[in-house]
C-alpha positions in Angstrom: 93.2 110.9 109.2 90.1 108.7 110.0 89.6 107.0 113.1 87.9 104.1 111.2 89.8 100.5 111.5 91.7 99.4 108.7 89.0 96.3 108.3 86.1 98.9 107.8 87.9 101.2 105.3 89.0 98.5 102.6 86.2 99.0 100.1 86.1 99.4 96.5 88.6 98.7 94.2 92.2 98.1 95.5 95.0 99.6 93.8 98.4 97.6 93.6 100.4 100.5 92.3 103.9 99.7 90.4 106.9 101.1 91.7 108.3 103.5 88.8 112.2 103.5 88.4 114.4 106.1 86.0 116.1 105.0 83.1 119.3 104.4 85.0 117.3 101.9 87.4 116.9 104.2 90.0 114.0 105.4 92.0 111.8 107.6 90.2 109.6 108.9 93.1 107.8 111.9 91.5 106.6 109.5 88.9 105.6 107.0 91.6 104.0 109.7 93.3 102.1 110.9 90.0 100.9 107.3 89.6 99.8 106.9 93.1 97.6 109.9 92.8 96.3 109.1 89.5 94.7 106.1 91.0 93.4 107.7 94.1 91.7 110.3 91.7 90.3 107.4 89.4 88.5 105.9 92.3 91.0 103.5 94.2 89.4 102.3 97.3 93.0 101.8 99.0 96.3 101.9 98.0 98.6 98.6 98.5 102.2 99.8 98.0 105.3 98.2 97.3 103.5 94.6 97.2 104.0 92.2 94.4 103.1 94.5 91.4 105.1 96.9 93.1 108.2 94.9 93.0 108.7 94.4 96.7 111.5 91.9 96.1 113.6 94.4 94.1 113.1 97.5 96.9 116.1 98.2 98.9 114.7 98.9 102.4 115.2 102.9 102.1 113.6 102.6 98.9 110.5 100.8 100.2 110.3 103.5 103.0 110.4 106.3 100.5 108.0 104.8 98.3 105.6 104.0 101.4 105.8 107.4 102.6 105.1 108.7 99.5 101.9 107.0 99.0 101.0 107.8 102.4 101.4 111.6 101.7 99.2 111.1 98.2 96.5 109.6 100.0 96.2 112.3 102.6 94.1 110.2 104.4 91.3 109.7 101.9 92.1 105.9 101.4 94.2 103.5 103.4 97.7 102.5 102.4 98.9 99.2 103.0 102.3 98.2 102.5 104.1 94.6 101.7 106.3 93.0 103.9 108.1 89.6 103.4 111.3 87.1 103.3 111.9 85.8 107.0 110.6 87.1 110.3 113.3 89.3 111.0 113.3 91.1 107.9 109.5 91.2 107.9 109.7 92.8 111.1 112.1 95.1 109.8 109.9 96.3 106.8 106.9 96.3 109.0 108.8 98.7 111.2 109.6 101.1 108.2 106.1 100.9 107.2 104.8 102.0 110.4 107.1 105.0 110.5 106.2 105.9 107.0 102.6 106.1 108.2 101.0 103.1 106.6 97.5 102.0 107.9 98.6 97.9 107.3 100.5 95.5 106.2 100.3 92.7 103.5 102.7 89.8 104.7 103.9 88.1 101.6 105.2 84.5 101.7 108.4 83.9 103.7 111.5 83.9 101.2 112.3 80.7 99.5 111.7 77.9 102.4 108.9 75.9 102.8 107.7 75.9 106.0 105.3 73.5 108.1 101.9 74.9 109.7 103.2 75.6 113.1 106.3 77.7 111.5 104.2 79.7 109.2 102.0 80.3 112.6 105.1 81.6 114.4 106.1 83.9 111.6 102.8 85.4 111.2 102.0 85.6 114.9 105.5 87.2 115.2 104.9 89.6 112.4 101.3 90.7 114.1 102.8 90.9 117.5 106.0 93.2 116.4 104.1 95.8 115.0 100.9 98.4 115.7 99.8 97.7 112.3 97.1 95.5 111.3 98.3 92.3 109.0 96.7 90.7 106.1 98.2 87.4 105.2 99.0 86.3 101.6 98.8 82.8 101.0 100.2 81.4 97.8 103.1 79.1 96.5 105.3 77.8 99.7 102.7 79.6 102.2 99.5 77.8 102.1 97.4 77.6 104.9 94.7 75.0 106.7 91.6 76.0 107.5 92.5 75.3 111.1 95.6 77.4 110.9 93.7 80.0 109.6 91.3 80.0 112.7 94.5 79.9 114.8 95.4 83.1 113.1 91.8 84.7 113.6 92.8 84.6 117.3 96.2 86.6 116.6 95.3 90.4 117.5 96.3 92.4 114.6 95.6 89.8 112.0 92.4 91.0 110.1 92.4 89.3 106.7 93.4 86.4 104.1 94.4 86.9 100.7 94.3 84.0 98.7 96.5 83.4 95.7 96.1 79.7 95.7 92.7 79.5 93.8 91.7 76.3 95.4 88.2 77.4 96.0 87.6 74.2 97.8 89.9 74.8 100.3 88.4 78.6 100.4 85.3 77.2 101.2 86.6 75.1 103.9 88.5 77.9 105.3 85.5 80.3 105.6 83.1 77.6 107.0 85.4 76.9 109.4 86.3 80.6 110.5 82.6 81.2 110.6 81.8 77.9 112.6 84.7 78.8 115.4 84.3 82.6 115.5 81.1 83.4 114.7 80.5 86.9 113.9 84.3 87.9 113.9 85.3 86.6 110.5 88.4 88.2 108.9 88.3 90.0 105.5 89.0 87.6 102.8 90.8 88.7 99.5 90.9 87.3 95.9 94.5 87.5 95.3 95.1 85.8 92.0 96.4 87.2 89.2 93.8 89.0 86.9 91.5 88.4 89.9 88.6 89.5 87.9 88.7 86.4 86.2 87.5 84.5 89.0 85.5 86.8 90.7 82.2 85.5 89.9 83.4 82.0 91.7 84.8 84.2 94.8 81.7 86.1 94.8 80.1 82.7 95.0 81.8 81.8 98.7 81.2 85.3 100.0 84.7 86.7 98.9 83.9 90.3 97.6 87.5 92.0 98.3 90.2 91.5 95.6 93.5 92.8 93.8 93.0 94.4 90.7 96.2 94.8 88.6 94.2 96.4 85.9 93.3 99.2 88.0 97.0 100.1 87.3 96.8 101.0 83.5 92.8 101.1 82.9 90.8 102.2 85.9 88.0 102.6 83.7 87.8 98.9 82.9 88.8 97.8 86.5 85.8 100.3 87.8 83.1 99.0 85.3 83.8 95.2 86.2 84.0 96.0 89.9 80.2 97.7 89.6 79.2 95.0 87.5 80.6 92.1 89.8 79.3 93.7 93.2 76.9 96.6 92.5 77.0 99.8 94.1 77.3 98.8 97.8 80.2 96.4 97.0 78.3 93.2 98.1 77.0 91.6 95.1 73.3 93.7 95.4 72.7 95.1 92.1 75.3 93.0 90.3 75.1 92.8 86.9 76.1 89.4 85.4 75.5 89.9 81.9 78.1 93.0 82.0 80.6 90.8 83.9 80.5 88.2 81.3 80.8 90.7 78.3 83.8 92.1 80.3 85.3 88.6 80.9 84.9 87.5 77.2 85.8 90.6 75.6 89.1 92.0 77.7 89.8 89.9 80.8 90.3 86.3 79.5 92.1 87.3 76.4 94.2 89.5 78.9 94.9 86.3 81.2 95.9 84.4 78.0 98.4 87.1 77.1 99.7 87.2 80.9 100.4 83.5 80.5 102.7 83.9 77.5 105.6 85.2 79.6 107.5 84.6 82.8 106.9 87.3 85.2 104.2 89.1 83.0 101.9 89.5 86.1 103.9 92.5 86.8 106.2 93.4 83.8 103.1 93.3 81.4 101.3 95.6 83.9 103.8 98.1 83.8 103.7 98.3 80.1 100.1 98.9 80.3 100.8 102.1 82.6 103.3 103.2 80.2 100.6 102.6 77.1 98.4 104.8 78.9 101.3 107.7 79.6 102.5 106.9 82.8 106.3 107.3 83.1 107.2 104.4 85.2 110.1 102.8 83.6 110.8 99.2 83.1 110.7 96.2 85.5 113.8 95.7 87.7 115.7 92.2 87.1 115.2 89.5 87.5 112.3 90.4 85.8 112.3 91.1 81.9 110.5 93.4 79.6 107.7 91.7 77.8 107.9 91.2 74.1 107.1 94.0 71.8 104.5 91.7 70.0 102.7 91.2 73.4 102.8 95.0 74.3 101.0 95.4 70.7 98.8 93.1 71.7 98.3 94.6 75.3 97.5 98.1 73.5 94.6 96.2 71.3 93.0 94.6 74.2 93.1 98.3 76.4 91.3 99.6 73.2 88.7 96.7 73.2 88.0 97.1 76.8 87.7 100.7 76.8 85.2 100.7 73.8 83.1 98.0 75.5 83.1 100.2 78.8 81.6 102.9 76.6 79.0 100.6 75.2 78.0 99.5 78.6 77.3 103.0 79.7 75.1 103.4 76.7 
């Protein structure tokens, strides 16, 4: 295993694998292993196991532990494995312990379950989580857990909190967060992630405020397209040097914008449509668990068309 800290290892396309289920609804661990292995071999920079796309909400604790352990074994130190954790503080700590025992390198702290907490409550929650685990923590803000710039500054003072993933999409807020942290803690800024659904759609905007890391659901089912976009957006160095904005815009117009429009056609499609895409590419990952539902057949057919269009464009860009 590498001795480098997690913050220095999170580079390249970030892979958020789906969790594979058998026809009877049980965990299909061999299929999950194959899915993770394929993603790593395709060029993933990290594996974020059992997070939103991985249906964290639908996993029993023992299933969660089994999946994280399987991802760690498949990664074998080649790339870091970050596991999801969530619910209230007590359960978040329980899942953190399971992830730690499974060998994960870090945690993605999903929003607390159901309640709308104030800023002091959110700070207590994430501080308790970071203090209760040896793993580094990335805080995922969205829905009922949106942090002010002042709160993010406070979190950067908590040992073990290394990053903020933004699922809100308020660029004004994110710019103020980046500025506030830079002013308060020069040279010790956390990692920032674009965590919006189909994050590539807003990649240019986030790049403009210095946010280069992002979650790619597309990598699950079309790593060729995801890798082509990542290279075009951020260049070979991953920092925007050598970017090809013309290629970015072609990929946005031909594939990512139509994909986002399709995603918006059904509730839960940010997960179920991704899983359908994995199946379209031969992955035996099964269906989503309730309360999610499978996408309509016409939408799956449209997804197949978009994948073909995207792969054709990638070939054109190579030429």
